PAFI-50341 format. One record per residue (C-alpha): residue number from 0; y, z, x; residue in three letters. Coordinates in pm, 1 decimal. Example, Ala and Ser with C-alpha at 12.3 -4.5 7.8 and 13.67 -1.06 7.14 Angstrom:
BEGIN
 sedren       yy       zz       xx donu
      0   -450.0    780.0   1230.0  ALA
      1   -106.0    714.0   1367.0  SER
//
This chain:
BEGIN
 sedren       yy       zz       xx donu
      0   9776.8  12381.0  32709.9  MET
      1   9664.4  12434.4  32425.3  SER
      2   9408.4  12778.0  32297.3  THR
      3   9362.3  12630.4  31912.9  ALA
      4   8989.1  12631.2  31865.9  PRO
      5   8796.1  12228.8  31865.9  PRO
      6   8921.1  11992.5  31576.8  LEU
      7   8536.5  11981.6  31449.5  ARG
      8   8486.3  12333.9  31458.9  THR
      9   8128.6  12578.4  31251.5  THR
     10   8224.1  12623.6  30925.4  GLN
     11   8085.8  12830.3  30701.6  ARG
     12   8079.5  12975.7  30392.1  ALA
     13   8292.7  13071.3  30143.5  VAL
     14   8259.3  13343.7  29873.5  SER
     15   8463.1  13483.1  29588.1  ILE
     16   8420.5  13816.1  29416.7  VAL
     17   8606.9  13915.5  29081.8  GLY
     18   8915.1  13750.3  29156.8  LEU
     19   9167.2  13836.5  28910.0  ALA
     20   9591.4  13779.3  28881.7  LYS
     21   9844.4  13868.8  28575.0  SER
     22  10204.6  13735.1  28569.0  PHE
     23  10418.1  13981.5  28301.8  GLU
     24  10108.3  14055.4  28102.1  GLY
     25   9912.7  13690.3  28041.8  SER
     26   9597.0  13725.4  28272.4  ARG
     27   9598.1  13386.2  28512.2  ALA
     28   9300.1  13423.7  28719.0  VAL
     29   8999.8  13659.8  28518.8  ASP
     30   8734.6  13758.5  28733.6  GLY
     31   8668.1  13408.5  28894.9  LEU
     32   8303.0  13375.5  29140.3  ALA
     33   8291.2  13111.4  29318.9  LEU
     34   8083.6  13051.3  29684.7  GLU
     35   8126.1  12735.8  29849.0  VAL
     36   7938.0  12601.9  30177.3  GLY
     37   7919.8  12547.1  30476.4  ALA
     38   8078.3  12182.5  30514.6  GLY
     39   8108.4  12111.3  30085.9  GLU
     40   8391.5  12011.9  29919.6  ILE
     41   8445.7  12206.5  29578.5  VAL
     42   8683.1  12079.4  29340.1  THR
     43   8858.5  12297.2  29113.9  LEU
     44   8910.1  12059.9  28789.9  LEU
     45   9090.1  12174.9  28438.6  GLY
     46   9321.9  12163.6  28233.7  PRO
     47   9747.3  12318.5  28310.7  SER
     48   9802.6  12681.1  28340.2  GLY
     49   9382.5  12712.5  28386.7  CYS
     50   9454.4  12912.1  28706.0  GLY
     51   9351.2  12685.0  28936.1  LYS
     52   9684.6  12690.7  29142.1  THR
     53   9718.2  12999.1  29192.6  THR
     54   9338.0  13097.8  29264.2  THR
     55   9417.5  12822.4  29538.7  LEU
     56   9766.9  13057.7  29611.8  ARG
     57   9547.1  13392.0  29644.3  MET
     58   9327.7  13238.0  29921.2  ILE
     59   9591.0  13077.2  30089.2  ALA
     60   9768.7  13455.1  30121.3  GLY
     61  10079.0  13292.6  29897.3  LEU
     62  10005.1  13532.2  29630.1  GLU
     63   9808.2  13898.4  29638.4  ARG
     64   9501.9  13934.1  29412.1  PRO
     65   9498.3  14205.1  29150.6  ASP
     66   9151.7  14248.1  29147.9  ALA
     67   8848.9  14094.5  29357.0  GLY
     68   8722.0  13984.8  29690.9  THR
     69   8774.6  13668.5  29940.9  ILE
     70   8560.1  13632.2  30212.4  VAL
     71   8598.3  13332.8  30413.1  VAL
     72   8279.4  13309.2  30711.1  GLY
     73   8272.6  13647.7  30841.1  ASP
     74   8618.0  13767.3  30746.6  HIS
     75   8746.5  13981.6  30440.8  VAL
     76   9080.4  13808.2  30370.5  LEU
     77   9084.7  14092.9  30141.9  ASN
     78   9062.0  14343.5  29918.1  ASP
     79   9214.8  14730.7  29707.4  LEU
     80   9315.1  14817.1  30096.3  ARG
     81   9409.1  14480.0  30296.8  LEU
     82   9536.7  14170.0  30295.4  ALA
     83   9541.9  13940.8  30526.7  VAL
     84   9848.0  13753.1  30623.0  PRO
     85   9894.6  13369.6  30563.3  PRO
     86   9947.7  13221.9  30958.7  ASP
     87   9628.8  13477.2  31054.9  GLN
     88   9362.2  13330.8  30738.2  ARG
     89   9268.5  13045.7  30962.3  ARG
     90   9365.8  12829.8  30654.5  ILE
     91   9445.8  12433.3  30659.0  GLY
     92   9681.6  12364.4  30299.9  MET
     93   9794.8  12017.0  30197.9  VAL
     94   9997.1  12057.3  29915.8  PHE
     95  10145.3  11829.5  29644.6  GLN
     96  10478.0  11738.6  29772.7  ASP
     97  10317.2  11692.6  30201.2  PHE
     98  10563.4  11919.8  30319.7  ALA
     99  10637.4  11702.2  30609.2  LEU
    100  10963.5  11787.7  30870.5  PHE
    101  11142.2  11530.2  30864.6  PRO
    102  11336.6  11624.0  31185.0  HIS
    103  10994.7  11554.7  31346.8  LEU
    104  10802.0  11256.9  31460.1  SER
    105  10399.0  11226.2  31337.9  VAL
    106  10341.7  11376.5  31632.8  ALA
    107  10559.6  11643.0  31634.4  GLY
    108  10423.8  11755.9  31281.1  ASN
    109  10076.0  11772.9  31381.0  VAL
    110  10158.6  11963.6  31699.2  GLY
    111  10348.6  12195.0  31481.8  TYR
    112  10026.0  12317.7  31343.5  ALA
    113   9882.7  12364.6  31648.7  ILE
    114  10116.3  12606.4  31841.1  GLY
    115  10480.4  12530.7  32098.7  ARG
    116  10198.7  12428.3  32352.1  LYS
    117  10008.2  12190.8  32169.0  ALA
    118   9880.5  11937.5  32384.3  ALA
    119   9942.0  11550.5  32335.5  ARG
    120   9590.3  11467.9  32332.0  SER
    121   9461.7  11712.2  32079.7  ARG
    122   9724.1  11546.2  31813.7  VAL
    123   9638.6  11196.7  31886.8  LEU
    124   9275.8  11296.0  31824.8  GLU
    125   9387.6  11422.5  31499.9  ALA
    126   9554.1  11094.7  31429.2  LEU
    127   9305.1  10923.6  31527.7  ASP
    128   9124.8  11117.7  31321.0  LEU
    129   9325.8  11024.0  31002.4  VAL
    130   9355.0  10684.2  31141.2  GLY
    131   9694.4  10743.0  31262.1  LEU
    132   9709.6  10736.7  31647.9  ALA
    133   9969.4  10471.7  31674.4  ASP
    134  10141.7  10642.3  31396.1  PHE
    135  10273.4  10924.6  31659.7  ALA
    136  10581.2  10830.8  31757.5  ASP
    137  10755.0  10703.2  31437.9  ARG
    138  10967.4  10895.7  31224.1  SER
    139  10766.1  10992.0  30946.0  VAL
    140  11034.5  10899.6  30697.9  HIS
    141  10930.4  10525.4  30802.8  GLU
    142  10576.2  10584.9  30673.3  LEU
    143  10467.1  10518.8  30354.9  SER
    144  10373.0  10762.2  30060.3  GLY
    145   9968.4  10725.9  30173.8  GLY
    146  10013.0  10745.4  30555.5  GLU
    147  10264.4  11120.0  30486.6  GLN
    148   9985.9  11219.7  30293.2  GLN
    149   9772.2  11136.2  30602.8  ARG
    150   9973.5  11337.1  30806.5  VAL
    151   9961.7  11625.0  30601.7  ALA
    152   9598.5  11627.6  30596.4  LEU
    153   9587.0  11549.5  31021.9  ALA
    154   9860.2  11818.8  31023.7  ARG
    155   9582.3  12059.8  30804.5  ALA
    156   9326.7  12011.7  31036.5  LEU
    157   9452.6  12028.4  31356.1  ALA
    158   9437.2  12338.9  31438.0  PRO
    159   9008.1  12356.3  31301.5  GLY
    160   9025.9  12539.8  30964.5  PRO
    161   8746.7  12730.3  30893.8  ASP
    162   8845.9  12611.4  30531.4  LEU
    163   9133.7  12327.2  30364.0  LEU
    164   9256.9  12375.9  30060.9  LEU
    165   9433.1  12050.1  29841.3  LEU
    166   9625.1  12092.9  29582.9  ASP
    167   9687.0  11829.1  29383.9  GLU
    168   9746.6  11632.2  29702.5  PRO
    169   9733.0  11218.5  29477.3  PHE
    170   9964.4  11366.8  29236.2  SER
    171  10328.7  11203.0  29387.9  ASN
    172  10161.7  10908.2  29479.8  LEU
    173  10133.7  10561.5  29262.6  ASP
    174   9724.6  10491.1  29045.4  ALA
    175   9655.8  10231.8  29277.8  SER
    176   9704.2  10427.7  29555.3  LEU
    177   9531.3  10717.5  29453.4  ARG
    178   9221.0  10530.1  29403.6  GLU
    179   9223.4  10381.9  29734.0  ARG
    180   9339.2  10718.2  29888.2  LEU
    181   9048.2  10930.6  29716.7  ARG
    182   8798.1  10743.3  29929.4  GLY
    183   9007.3  10722.4  30270.1  GLU
    184   8993.1  11143.4  30254.2  VAL
    185   8694.8  11160.5  30137.6  ARG
    186   8577.2  11014.1  30489.1  GLU
    187   8840.9  11205.9  30676.9  ILE
    188   8671.5  11492.9  30560.4  LEU
    189   8325.5  11400.1  30570.9  SER
    190   8434.8  11325.1  30955.9  ALA
    191   8567.2  11683.7  30984.3  ALA
    192   8297.0  11838.9  30894.7  GLY
    193   8554.4  12107.6  30717.9  VAL
    194   8501.0  12318.5  30438.7  THR
    195   8705.9  12204.2  30150.6  THR
    196   8876.1  12331.1  29813.9  LEU
    197   9046.3  12082.8  29643.5  LEU
    198   9253.2  12141.1  29278.3  VAL
    199   9351.0  11874.2  29051.8  THR
    200   9368.3  11768.7  28680.7  HIS
    201   9212.0  11411.3  28718.4  ASP
    202   8908.0  11398.1  28618.0  GLN
    203   8804.1  11087.2  28817.1  GLU
    204   8962.6  11267.7  29142.1  GLU
    205   8737.0  11522.2  29078.1  ALA
    206   8445.9  11371.1  29055.8  LEU
    207   8421.6  11062.5  29326.6  SER
    208   8594.9  11283.9  29545.9  LEU
    209   8341.4  11603.2  29534.9  ALA
    210   7984.4  11747.0  29684.0  ASP
    211   8032.8  12011.6  29390.7  ARG
    212   8292.4  12044.4  29068.9  VAL
    213   8412.8  12359.1  28932.8  ALA
    214   8493.7  12363.1  28605.3  MET
    215   8838.2  12588.8  28527.2  MET
    216   8893.4  12756.4  28176.1  ASN
    217   9135.0  13011.1  28068.2  ALA
    218   9109.3  13154.7  28445.0  GLY
    219   8737.7  13136.0  28436.2  ARG
    220   8472.1  12845.2  28629.4  ILE
    221   8305.2  12783.0  28296.7  GLU
    222   8042.7  12584.2  28491.1  GLN
    223   7924.3  12471.4  28809.1  ILE
    224   7744.8  12200.1  28934.6  GLY
    225   7744.0  11818.9  29122.0  THR
    226   7972.0  11537.8  28960.1  PRO
    227   7665.4  11457.3  28806.3  GLU
    228   7541.8  11745.1  28626.9  GLU
    229   7845.6  11856.0  28467.8  VAL
    230   7910.3  11511.6  28348.8  TYR
    231   7604.4  11432.6  28232.4  ASN
    232   7464.7  11798.6  28093.0  GLY
    233   7781.6  11994.2  27999.2  PRO
    234   7735.9  12325.2  27934.9  ALA
    235   7950.4  12320.2  27636.2  SER
    236   8150.2  12114.5  27413.7  HIS
    237   8476.3  12214.9  27618.3  TRP
    238   8323.6  12059.7  28013.2  VAL
    239   8181.9  11744.4  27798.3  ALA
    240   8540.7  11700.5  27611.2  GLY
    241   8749.5  11743.8  27915.7  PHE
    242   8521.5  11549.7  28164.8  LEU
    243   8603.1  11231.2  27914.4  GLY
    244   8503.2  11094.9  27561.7  GLU
    245   8256.2  11212.2  27419.1  ILE
    246   8046.4  11167.7  27088.8  ASP
    247   7890.6  11453.6  26890.8  VAL
    248   7640.2  11367.0  26570.3  LEU
    249   7431.8  11681.5  26418.2  PRO
    250   7109.5  11716.5  26510.9  GLY
    251   6792.5  11909.5  26536.5  SER
    252   6537.4  12013.8  26795.7  ILE
    253   6162.1  12161.1  26827.1  HIS
    254   5930.7  12119.0  27092.9  ASP
    255   6146.4  11984.2  27318.9  SER
    256   6190.9  11716.4  27115.6  HIS
    257   6543.8  11630.8  26906.9  PHE
    258   6592.9  11398.1  26660.9  SER
    259   6933.3  11268.8  26545.6  CYS
    260   7071.6  10928.4  26373.9  GLU
    261   7015.0  10710.7  26692.9  LEU
    262   6656.0  10869.6  26676.8  GLY
    263   6413.8  11060.5  26903.7  GLU
    264   6398.6  11151.5  27202.0  PHE
    265   6244.5  11422.0  27424.4  HIS
    266   6442.1  11716.8  27632.9  THR
    267   6364.9  11968.2  27885.1  ALA
    268   6588.0  12198.6  27695.7  SER
    269   6445.4  12518.4  27525.5  ASP
    270   6673.4  12491.2  27240.1  LEU
    271   6507.6  12514.9  26859.8  GLU
    272   6690.4  12447.6  26533.1  GLY
    273   7011.3  12292.4  26445.7  GLU
    274   7150.5  12141.5  26729.1  ILE
    275   7462.1  11920.8  26819.7  ASP
    276   7362.1  11562.1  27024.0  VAL
    277   7678.1  11460.6  27283.0  LEU
    278   7652.9  11111.3  27384.0  VAL
    279   7877.0  10934.5  27611.0  ARG
    280   7996.2  10590.9  27568.7  PRO
    281   7789.3  10439.6  27807.8  GLU
    282   7523.4  10541.9  27718.1  ALA
    283   7531.4  10382.4  27392.4  ILE
    284   7401.3  10038.0  27387.5  GLY
    285   7462.2   9712.2  27136.3  ILE
    286   7337.8   9350.0  27128.4  ALA
    287   7380.9   9083.2  26805.1  ALA
    288   7017.5   9070.5  26763.9  GLY
    289   6732.7   9344.4  26833.8  HIS
    290   6665.1   9398.6  27196.2  PRO
    291   6290.5   9315.8  27235.8  ALA
    292   6309.6   9656.2  27500.1  THR
    293   6386.2   9932.7  27250.5  HIS
    294   6232.0  10004.7  27019.6  ALA
    295   6455.6  10226.8  26841.5  THR
    296   6745.7  10029.0  26718.3  THR
    297   6995.9  10071.1  26424.3  LEU
    298   7209.2   9844.5  26234.2  ARG
    299   7590.0   9887.1  26271.0  ALA
    300   7920.2   9710.0  26299.1  SER
    301   8230.3   9733.8  26535.2  ILE
    302   8511.9   9903.5  26346.1  VAL
    303   8707.6   9903.5  26661.1  GLY
    304   8770.2   9796.8  26997.9  ARG
    305   9007.0   9845.0  27311.7  THR
    306   9012.5   9634.9  27582.9  PHE
    307   9059.5   9768.4  27912.6  TYR
    308   9033.9   9396.5  28097.5  GLY
    309   8718.3   9565.2  28354.6  HIS
    310   8568.6   9703.8  28086.8  ASP
    311   8569.3   9729.7  27668.7  GLN
    312   8541.1  10080.7  27415.4  LEU
    313   8416.0   9968.9  27130.7  LEU
    314   8409.1  10187.9  26790.2  ASP
    315   8089.5  10128.7  26610.6  VAL
    316   8023.7  10276.6  26264.8  GLU
    317   7601.8  10403.9  26190.7  LEU
    318   7452.2  10353.8  25918.7  PRO
    319   7544.3  10735.3  25759.1  SER
    320   7905.6  10639.4  25854.8  GLY
    321   7967.3  10840.7  26153.3  ALA
    322   8146.0  10657.0  26397.4  VAL
    323   8032.5  10673.7  26796.7  ILE
    324   8162.8  10462.8  27067.4  ARG
    325   7992.5  10192.6  27337.2  SER
    326   8152.3  10162.3  27613.9  ARG
    327   8083.0   9817.2  27778.0  ARG
    328   8180.5   9507.9  28018.4  LEU
    329   8417.9   9301.8  27883.2  SER
    330   8185.6   9025.5  27862.5  TRP
    331   8067.9   8957.7  27613.8  PRO
    332   8352.3   9054.4  27382.0  THR
    333   8305.0   9229.7  27092.3  TRP
    334   8529.2   9256.4  26798.6  HIS
    335   8633.0   9436.3  26435.3  PRO
    336   8384.9   9300.9  26200.6  GLY
    337   8095.5   9190.3  26400.1  ASP
    338   7749.0   9296.5  26316.9  GLN
    339   7520.1   9440.2  26582.7  VAL
    340   7231.0   9714.8  26699.1  ARG
    341   7267.3   9975.7  26871.7  VAL
    342   7081.8  10212.8  27071.2  TRP
    343   7069.8  10507.5  27293.6  LEU
    344   7091.4  10329.3  27666.5  ASP
    345   7144.9  10677.1  27857.9  GLY
    346   7123.5  11067.1  27831.8  PRO
    347   7235.2  11275.8  27563.2  ALA
    348   7282.8  11650.0  27607.8  ASN
    349   7218.7  11898.2  27346.1  VAL
    350   7409.7  12192.7  27278.4  LEU
    351   7394.8  12451.8  27042.9  PRO
    352   7555.3  12374.1  26720.4  ARG
    353   7934.9  12386.6  26696.6  ALA
    354   8143.0  12604.1  26507.9  GLY
    355   8522.8  12492.4  26429.9  ALA
    356   8604.0  12674.0  26699.6  ASP
    357   8409.3  12516.1  27018.3  ASP
    358   8453.5  12138.1  26970.8  VAL
    359   8836.4  12043.4  27158.5  GLN
//
């Protein structure tokens, strides 16, 4: 009978302080600090080379940090004097390539993670969590890519880890399968109640899966918050640009009101003076005539259009000559040359006026 802890464990917080790692004189992770709450799903999101996978490998014990402390629950996993071996950290990990054993059945792969005397009931419990209990005796090469990914997830969850690490878990799957599996994986992780840290460079993946998103750039976390907070309230021009299309209009702010070409609006910001107004395309309303419900609109011209099927991205020229974008549903259709009215129809973010190095 297996002596492994129950599948649904009492999860504890993760605390990382001052984590650093260099390779051949190049700093990959630079004093990173991160707190993950019990049962929380946190995504490290950033471009290739920002240090997110190195961070994950240090947490797993696959890389030795140059500095910093990693604590999972009540257990210090490393400091300057010690480093707990990977197999003693009570951490589950799902790799990009799933790393399943081709010579073992589905049940054999899951049971391997628990131990040589893994109870069949325990294996089936883990497979049932990912919806694959009926596949227990199949060979892994008989499974689809999505099914193999769920087996890898069941194997990682089966020993009842204190922390689950996911390293680009959807990168080897086609686009339509990735989108479907995001929802499935989110449900599985919520049902398991496991504290999870996921690494990705895919913005949609991070925003749709995470309770909080940690924006990582040049080895540091530049901003962390809920998906809504980081998307609608980016703390820097870099965060705003990495998370999707953004347009920047010059403006000014005084006494909690900012103004730009789109009009004057209230803000909770305590900035004063010259600012940049950052606007997402979905926050720009557009109509053929003046909408009765909007007092502030501008005459504008459609100068470009990209059609995506479910929606369309419009390039809109304002009276000043500035061009901003508006993302609208696919109907009604708009075309270059159309004369329209535009207005701010959603949140806008204000940041201090950027220098040339701040806008990417």
